[in-house]
C-alpha positions in Angstrom: 0.0 0.0 0.0 1.3 3.5 -0.9 1.7 6.2 1.7 -1.0 8.9 2.1 -2.6 11.0 0.8 -4.3 8.3 -1.1 -5.6 8.5 -4.7 -9.1 8.4 -3.2 -9.1 10.2 0.1 -11.4 12.5 2.2 -11.1 15.5 4.5 -12.2 13.7 7.6 -15.7 14.6 8.9 -18.9 12.7 8.3 -22.5 13.2 9.0 -23.2 12.6 12.6 -25.8 9.9 13.4 -29.0 10.9 15.2 -28.0 9.0 18.4 -24.7 10.9 18.6 -26.5 14.3 18.1 -28.9 13.4 20.8 -26.1 12.3 23.2 -24.2 15.6 22.6 -27.3 17.6 23.4 -27.9 15.5 26.5 -24.3 16.3 27.6 -24.7 20.0 26.9 -27.9 20.1 29.0 -26.3 18.1 31.9 -28.5 15.0 31.5 -25.4 12.7 30.9 -21.8 13.1 31.9 -18.6 13.0 29.8 -18.1 9.3 30.3 -21.6 8.4 29.1 -21.1 10.7 26.0 -17.8 9.0 25.2 -19.5 5.6 25.2 -21.9 6.8 22.5 -19.1 8.4 20.6 -17.0 5.2 20.7 -19.9 3.2 19.2 -20.5 5.8 16.5 -16.8 5.9 15.6 -16.7 2.1 15.3 -19.6 2.3 12.9 -18.1 5.1 10.8 -14.8 3.3 10.6 -16.6 0.2 9.3 -18.4 2.5 6.8 -15.1 3.8 5.5 -13.5 0.4 5.3 -16.5 -1.1 3.6 -16.3 1.6 0.9 -12.7 0.7 0.4 -11.0 3.8 1.7 -7.5 3.5 3.0 -7.3 6.7 5.1 -9.6 6.3 8.1 -10.8 9.1 10.5 -13.1 9.1 13.4 -15.5 11.3 11.5 -14.6 14.1 13.9 -17.4 12.7 16.0 -16.0 14.1 19.3 -16.0 17.7 18.2 -18.4 20.6 18.3 -16.3 22.8 16.0 -13.3 21.8 13.9 -11.0 24.2 15.7 -12.3 25.3 19.1 -12.3 21.8 20.8 -8.6 21.5 20.1 -7.4 25.1 20.6 -9.2 25.7 23.9 -7.1 22.9 25.4 -4.0 24.9 25.0 -3.0 27.1 28.0 -3.6 30.7 27.4 -6.5 30.4 25.0 -10.1 31.4 25.7 -13.2 31.8 23.5 -14.3 35.4 23.1 -17.6 35.4 21.2 -17.9 35.4 17.5 -16.8 37.5 14.5 -19.8 38.1 12.2 -19.4 36.5 8.8 -21.7 36.4 5.8 -21.9 32.9 4.4 -23.2 32.3 0.9 -25.4 29.5 -0.4 -26.1 28.1 -3.9 -29.0 30.0 -5.4 -27.9 33.4 -4.1 -29.1 33.0 -0.5 -27.0 34.3 2.4 -26.6 33.2 6.0 -25.3 35.3 8.8 -23.1 33.5 11.3 -20.5 34.4 13.9 -17.9 31.7 14.2 -16.1 31.6 17.5 -13.0 33.7 17.9 -10.1 32.6 20.1 -8.5 35.1 22.4 -5.0 34.8 23.8 -5.1 35.7 27.5 -1.8 34.3 28.7 1.3 32.4 27.6 0.5 29.6 25.1 1.6 26.2 26.3 0.9 22.5 25.7 -0.2 21.4 29.1 -1.7 18.0 28.2 -2.1 15.5 25.3 -5.0 16.7 23.2 -5.7 14.1 20.5 -3.6 11.2 21.7 -6.4 9.3 23.5 -8.8 9.8 20.5 -6.1 8.6 18.1 -5.4 5.5 20.1 -9.0 4.6 20.1 -9.3 5.2 16.3 -6.2 3.1 15.7 -7.6 0.3 17.7 -10.7 0.2 15.4 -8.9 -0.2 12.0 -6.1 -2.0 10.3 -5.8 0.7 7.7 -4.1 4.1 8.0 -5.7 6.2 10.8 -5.7 10.0 10.1 -5.8 12.7 12.7 -7.2 16.1 11.8 -6.4 19.2 13.8 -6.8 22.9 13.2 -3.9 24.8 11.8 -2.0 27.0 14.3 -2.8 30.0 12.1 -6.4 29.7 13.5 -5.1 31.5 16.6 -4.1 34.6 14.6 -6.1 35.4 11.5 -9.6 35.9 13.0 -8.5 38.2 15.8 -5.2 39.6 14.9 -3.1 41.7 17.3 -6.2 42.8 19.2 -7.0 39.2 20.2 -3.5 38.6 21.7 -3.0 40.0 25.2 -0.2 42.6 25.0 0.9 42.0 28.5 1.5 38.3 27.7 3.0 39.0 24.3 4.3 42.5 23.8 6.3 41.0 20.9 4.3 38.8 18.5 7.4 36.9 17.6 7.3 35.3 21.1 3.7 34.4 20.5 4.5 32.7 17.2 7.4 30.8 18.9 5.2 29.6 21.8 2.4 28.6 19.5 4.7 26.5 17.3 6.3 24.9 20.4 2.9 23.9 21.7 2.1 22.2 18.3 5.4 20.5 18.3 4.6 19.0 21.7 1.2 17.7 20.5 2.6 16.3 17.3 5.4 14.5 19.3 2.7 13.0 21.5 0.8 11.8 18.5 3.9 10.4 16.8 4.8 8.5 20.0 1.3 6.9 19.9 1.9 5.8 16.3 0.2 8.5 14.3 1.8 8.8 10.8 -1.0 10.7 8.9 -1.8 14.2 10.1 -3.9 16.9 8.5 -3.9 20.6 9.4 -7.3 22.3 8.6 -6.6 25.9 7.5 -9.3 28.3 6.4 -7.0 31.3 6.5 -4.8 30.6 3.5 -8.0 30.2 1.4 -9.6 33.3 2.9 -6.6 35.2 1.7 -7.7 34.5 -1.9 -10.9 36.5 -1.3 -10.9 40.3 -1.8 -13.4 40.9 1.0 -11.5 38.8 3.5 -8.2 40.5 2.5 -9.9 43.9 3.1 -11.1 42.6 6.5 -7.6 41.5 7.4 -6.3 45.1 6.7 -9.0 46.4 9.0 -7.6 44.1 11.7 -4.1 45.6 11.1 -2.6 42.8 9.0 -1.0 42.8 5.6 -2.7 40.2 3.5 0.3 40.0 1.1 2.6 39.2 4.0 0.4 36.7 5.8 0.9 33.7 3.6 4.6 33.6 4.2 4.1 34.3 7.9 1.6 31.4 8.1 3.9 29.1 6.2 6.6 29.8 8.7 4.4 29.2 11.7 3.2 25.9 10.2 6.8 24.9 9.3 8.0 25.6 12.8 5.0 23.6 14.2 5.8 20.5 12.2 9.6 20.7 12.0 10.3 17.8 14.4 7.8 15.3 13.0 9.2 11.9 12.2 10.5 11.4 8.7 7.7 8.8 8.0 4.8 11.1 9.2 2.8 12.5 6.3 1.5 16.0 7.0 -1.2 17.5 4.7 -3.0 20.8 4.9 -6.7 21.3 4.0 -7.7 24.6 2.7 -11.3 25.6 3.1 -13.3 28.7 2.3 -15.8 28.0 5.1 -18.4 25.2 5.2 -21.4 25.9 7.5 -24.8 24.5 6.7 -23.9 24.0 3.0 -22.6 27.5 2.7 -19.2 29.2 2.4 -17.6 32.5 3.5 -15.0 33.1 0.9 -14.3 32.7 -2.8 -11.5 33.3 -5.3 -8.8 31.3 -7.0 -5.5 30.2 -5.3 -3.3 32.5 -7.2 -2.7 35.1 -4.4 -1.2 32.4 -2.2 -0.1 29.7 -4.6 3.6 30.2 -4.8 4.1 30.4 -1.1 1.5 27.7 -0.4 3.2 25.1 -2.6 6.8 26.0 -2.3 7.4 27.6 1.2 5.0 25.3 3.1 6.9 22.2 4.2 4.0 19.7 3.9 3.5 16.6 1.8 0.1 17.2 0.4 -2.8 19.6 -0.1 -6.6 19.1 0.1 -7.9 21.8 -2.1 -11.5 22.9 -2.8 -12.4 22.8 -6.5 -16.1 21.9 -6.5 -17.4 25.0 -8.2 -16.3 28.2 -10.0 -15.7 30.1 -6.7 -12.5 28.1 -6.3 -11.0 29.5 -9.5 -9.1 27.6 -12.2 -6.3 25.1 -12.1 -3.5 27.4 -13.2 -2.1 27.9 -9.7 -1.2 24.2 -9.7 1.7 25.1 -12.0 3.6 26.1 -8.8 3.4 22.6 -7.3 6.9 21.1 -7.0 7.9 17.5 -7.6 7.2 15.2 -4.7 4.0 16.9 -3.4 0.5 15.6 -3.9 -2.6 17.7 -4.5 -5.9 16.1 -3.5 -8.5 17.8 -5.7 -11.9 18.3 -4.0 -14.0 18.0 -7.2 -17.0 16.4 -5.6 -19.2 18.8 -3.6 -20.4 18.1 -0.1 -22.8 21.0 -0.2 -25.4 19.6 -2.7 -27.0 16.2 -2.9 -26.9 16.1 -6.7 -24.2 13.5 -7.8 -21.6 14.7 -10.2 -21.1 12.6 -13.3 -18.0 10.4 -13.6 -17.2 11.9 -17.0 -17.2 15.4 -15.6 -14.9 14.6 -12.7 -12.5 12.8 -15.0 -12.6 15.8 -17.4 -11.6 18.1 -14.6 -8.8 15.9 -13.5 -7.5 16.1 -17.1 -7.7 19.9 -16.9 -5.7 19.9 -13.7 -3.1 17.6 -15.2 -2.3 20.3 -17.8 -0.6 22.2 -15.0 1.0 19.4 -12.9 1.8 15.7 -13.4 -1.1 13.3 -13.1 0.9 11.1 -10.8 0.9 13.9 -8.2 -2.9 14.3 -8.2 -5.4 12.6 -6.0 -9.2 13.0 -5.5 -11.6 13.6 -2.7 -14.9 15.3 -1.8 -14.2 19.0 -1.4 -14.8 19.3 2.3 -16.1 17.5 5.3 -19.7 16.4 5.5 -20.5 17.1 9.2 -21.0 20.8 8.9 -23.8 20.2 6.4 -25.9 18.3 8.9 -28.4 21.1 9.3 -30.3 22.9 6.5 -29.0 21.0 3.5 -30.0 18.3 1.1 -27.2 15.8 1.9 -28.3 12.6 3.5 -26.2 9.5 4.5 -27.1 7.9 1.2 -25.8 10.8 -0.8 -22.7 10.9 1.4 -21.9 7.3 0.5 -22.7 7.9 -3.2 -20.2 10.7 -3.4 -17.5 8.7 -1.7 -18.1 5.8 -4.0 -17.9 8.2 -7.0 -14.5 9.4 -5.8 -13.3 5.8 -5.4 -14.6 4.7 -8.8 -13.0 7.7 -10.6 -9.7 7.1 -8.8 -9.7 3.5 -10.0 -10.6 4.4 -13.5 -7.8 7.1 -13.7 -5.0 5.6 -11.7 -6.0 1.9 -11.5 -5.9 1.9 -7.7 -7.0 4.1 -4.8 -4.0 3.6 -2.5 
């Protein structure tokens, strides 16, 4: 079996079963405790692992079934991080509708430190459930900077932002070392910020927060590189770029050109999960910057709409991408996770499975294998 990312892969999150949603609500309301919730999560994770294996997937996640948000559950376990309300964002939906939503913003109130293992216990459970390659997904360290900027970082704790960047990277290195010791060899960093920097409105908002959107890609590449620099040689690290995915809607749009050169050449990762499910993601020309040895996982199958893409259309778009980079450096996946589409959308479990099967079928037809 080849190493990840695999020819047919996926971002990581899946639609949460009703029993899990009910258990999480019972936990929030105080009707069950954390141990009881974990029992339900464990059972749901065993089921979603079997679901992935039965489809034939090689990279296996826990569906992110233990999370409320893709980033806060992780980041709030670092010392010095607190949640400080939301930052109002206008999400867009197919058909021209808009949705107002305020994603949580993290505030730095003290020195950043890795006080405890965050994902290790969850990884060890996942690894016990599968004989294939378990993947851990965690938020990119940049999530503690972009949404709040300097104003969200306590000046008494960090009068010099260089010290903040250094502590943040050190905390991530400690977590990655813990995961590596437990056997993790496939890690994904979920980063909305690099994709947001492709959007004119988001770039303008960054300027309002006192940041230079032209300088941020290189800063973020450096933070990520410092965070992963001590990973084992056999640990594959990928980054997933997302323009927002909440209730089948998105917050940003625009092609990858503004960040492409830094993204593909300055960022020391092995692969990229890129959204390419509709015109808002731009064309494939930025892929000309991808160097030899890195894999781009094209998210050509949408998770926002139930309608199933045709195999011919997906294959045609792979051929278009291959005009800008070698076909043997390309892989395929759904464009984002499924879990954030669990409310107010048309996706059901059956469509989720159909889209994953499509990805697998196309990968086999193009490359002959999905591993």
